[in-house]
N, C-alpha and C positions, 0 to 999 in steps of 0.2 A: 250566558255567564252572566251573574250579577256583579256590577261595580258599586262598591261602598264608599260613601261619602260621608264626611264629617261637616257638620253645621258649624261656623262660624257667628255665633250670635252677638252682634254688634251692639245690640239693646243691653246685654248682660256682662259685656267684657269691655275694657279699654282698648286703645290701639294697640299698644305695646304687647299687653296679654294676648289679643288676638293673633299678633304675628307669632308669639309663643306657642300660642295654641294651634297654629296651622304648621309650625315645625314639628312640634309633639306628634299632630295627628299623621305626618309624615313617616316619622319613626316608628308609628305604632303599625304603620300598612295599610292606612286607609289610600285609597285610589285618588280622590279628588277632595276638594273643600270647597263648601258653599258659602258666601257672606250674605247676610240681609244688608240691607241698602236704606236706612233710615234717618230722618232727621231727629224725631224724637224716641225715646223707647215707648213701649205700650204703656207699662207702669212705672211709677216713681221709683219703687224698690229695685227694679233692674239697672237704673241708674247712669246709662250710657248711650250714646248714640254717635260715634266718631265718624267722619267722612270716609266711607267704606273706599273709594277709589285710590286714596292716599295709604289707606292701610294695605291695599293689594299692592301697591307698587312695593311695599315692604317685603311683604310676601314673596312675591316675585323673585325677589333678592335674597331671600333667607331660605328657599327651597329648591331643589334640585328637579324632583320628580314628580311631586303632587300637582294633579290638573286644579284648576280654580275656575270658579264662577260667581256669579251675583245669583242672588236667589231671595229677592229678585229687584230688579232696578224698574222704577217707573217713568217712563219718557214722554209725558204727555204733559207735564205742568213745570215741577221744579227745574227740571231738565229740559231743553231742547233735544230732539232726536240727534240732531247733528253733534251736540257735544257729549251726548251717550256713545255714539258711533267712534268718535275721535278716542274718547277714554279707553273704550273697548279695544280699539285697535292698537293704543299703545301699551296697555297691558298685555296683549297679544304678544307683541314684540318683544316686551322686557321679560316675559315668560318663556319665549321661543316657542311660541305656540300651545302652552297650556291651557289658554282661557278661553271658556265658554261666556257666553252674554245670556243670562236669564232677565226675562222682560214680563212686566206684568202692568195691569192699568190703573194699580196704586190704590192709596188710600186718602183720605181727608187728614189723617193724622199727620203725613207727611207732605203732602203737597200744598196746604192750604197757607203755609208760612210765607210764600210770594206775594198774597194779597188779592188773588184773583178768584176767590170764591173756590166751590167745589161742584163742579158740574155733576148733571144726573147721569144714570147708565148709559143710556143710548149715545150723550155725547160723549162719554170716555171710552165707549167701545170704537166709535170714529174716529176719535184722536189717537187711540191706541193702534187703530188698523193704518193710518196715515202715517205714524211713527214709525211702525214696521218695514212701511216701503222704502222710507229715507234711510233707515239704519241699513237694511239689507243692500239697498244701493251703493252708500257710500262704502262699507264694508267690503264689498265686493269689486268697487272701484267702476262700477258700471254709472252711476247717476252724480249728476253734479246740479241740476237744476230740476226743483219741483212745485208745483202751485196746487195746494189742496184747499180744503173747507177750513182747517185750521192752522196748517204749517206750511211755509215756504222754504226753499232753499235757493239760494242763490251764489251760483258759480262756484260750488263747495266742493272741496278735493283733499282726501286723506294723503299726507306725505309719507307717514310713517305706518304701515300696515304689515302683519307676519304674512310669511309666504303662503300661509293656508288662512281662509278667513274664518273667524271665528264663529261658531256654531250659536246660533240666535235660538235660546231655549223659551217658550212661550207657558206662561202660567195659565192655568185655566181651573175655575171654580164649577163649572158647568159645561153642556154640551157646545153653546155657541162659541164661546173660548176657545174650546177642544178643537172645534173645526176651523176656527181661525189659525190656531197653530198648526194645522195639518197644511191649510192654504199658504201661509205666508213665513211659518217659520221652521226651524231645522229639528227640532226635538221638543217635547211637552214635559211640563213639570205640574205636579199637582200635590195636596195635601189630605187627599181622602183616598182609601183603596177602593176606586169605583171603577168597574171594568169598563162602564158604558162611556165614559171619558176618554177611553182609548179606542173604541168603537168610533165615536165622533170623530175622533182625530184621524184614524186610518181613512173613515169614509171621504174625508176631505183632502185624501193624497198624502197624509204624514206616513213616513216610513222611517222617521228617525229614533233615538232613543227615548224610553219614556221615566223620566224622573219622578221620585216621590219622597216628601218629608215626612219623617216618623219621629215624633217627638217621645223620648221617654225619659224616665229619672231614675238613675242606679244611685244607690246608698246601702251602706250597711244595715239597714233594716228598713221594711215596708212603712214603717211610721214616719221616720224621717224623711223619706222620699216622698209620700204623700206634702207633707208639710212644706217641703221644697217646692215640689211642683204647683203647690197652691198660691204660696207665695210669689212666685216668678211666672207662672203661666195661666192662671186662671181667667185670664183675657181670653184666651183662646176657644173657650166653651161657648161664647156668644153667637158665633157663626160667621160667614162672610160678609152677609148683609149688614150685620152690627158693625163689624171691624172694619168696612171701608168708609164706613159714615162719621164715626165719632173723632172729636177735633183734638184731643189731647189726653195725657195718661190720666188726669183726676177724671174724665169721663169714661174711661175703660175700668178704673178704680170703681167707681159708682155702677158702671154697669154690671160688674161682677161681684159686687158686694154680697149677692145672696149666695154666691158658688162656696161649696164647702170643700174640705180635702177630699172626703168622700165622693164627691160627683166629679173633682179632678181625677181621681182613680179609675172612676169607670171608664174615662175617655183616653188616659195615658197609662201606660205599663209603668208601675213604682216597685222598688225595692232591690234586693240582690239576686232574685232569681232569673238566672238564664234564659231557663225556658219560658218564662211569662214574656220576658222581651223577644226572645224569637218567633214566639206564639204572634205578637202583635205585629214585628216585622214580616213575617210570612205571610199574611193578610194581604201585603202588598206586591209581594213577590208572587202569589198565587193568581192575583188579579191581572199580572202582566207587565209590570213595572220592573225595569232592569238596571236602572241606577237609584240606590237607596242611600238616602242623606238622612243620618243619624243625628237627630236634636238631644244632647245631653241637657237638662235644665237644670238652672242653677250653677252656684260659682265654684264646686268642687269638678274641674274637668279633669285632674291628674288621677283621680280614683276612678273614673269612667275609662281613662286610657288604657289603664292595668286591666280592668274587667273586660275590656274588647279584646287586648293582647291575650289574655288567659281562655277567655271563654267564647266570644261572640264571634271573633275573626274566623275561625277554623270551621265552626258550624255553619256560618253563612257562605263562605268560600265554597262549599259543597252544594249550596242551595240550586 
């Protein structure tokens, strides 16, 4: 059975609006909500980047049924892994076990702010692997000390942990990261409907849920949806190798200057047609992903919630 998630885009909405969107998602029948954890928006047009962990605390108190997760937090520079583990344990406790911790190796956009540069891919993967060991060990209560090439832990202990350890969901853009998710994570999260990532995850021992984000833009007309998707989401067409390396919103604006609304519509389902959006979503379901996170692009979330309640929810529930 497919579980349906709603994406809380912290780059597009302020902190109070994100809490309200989570409440609305719960009322609309979503199973869970996933929040992005950014220091910057991708583009200036998006205009927001509140502290995700503070927002999660508000959402944990404002909702009663909705499961929560980060999608995703980078634990290799801006946050020490011990701090991420403490934050996850706290939200897990506040939500009474409704929280999962989504982790990824990050982007320069958010991590360079601490002034330590941005390491190459190999070092990032090494840092991420160590961070997973520390976070899993602290959340389980089985680790107090750690000495690695990149991180150390000195007599650490989490005093407030939920009864059930929060699942650690590992982001993967390629087979190497998917195998790491299978080795050290509890679940997998991706943004492409690639069954090879599931194969790599399973080959490394992964048996947990498979999450996937699906971006779409619902609007009353296809033209309006294309315009909105282009304004707020053109940054996404550059691909992960670009997204991980650019330092600020101005760079993403420059890198996506050639992208047209028609280009965006080739990658993102746009408009009022439920069939078109369902076709895009089912690519992920057919590939083997069982937790689908819907990303409604742009400021108009209320129209999307109504559309979800009227047309998407029942169709996806039968998937």
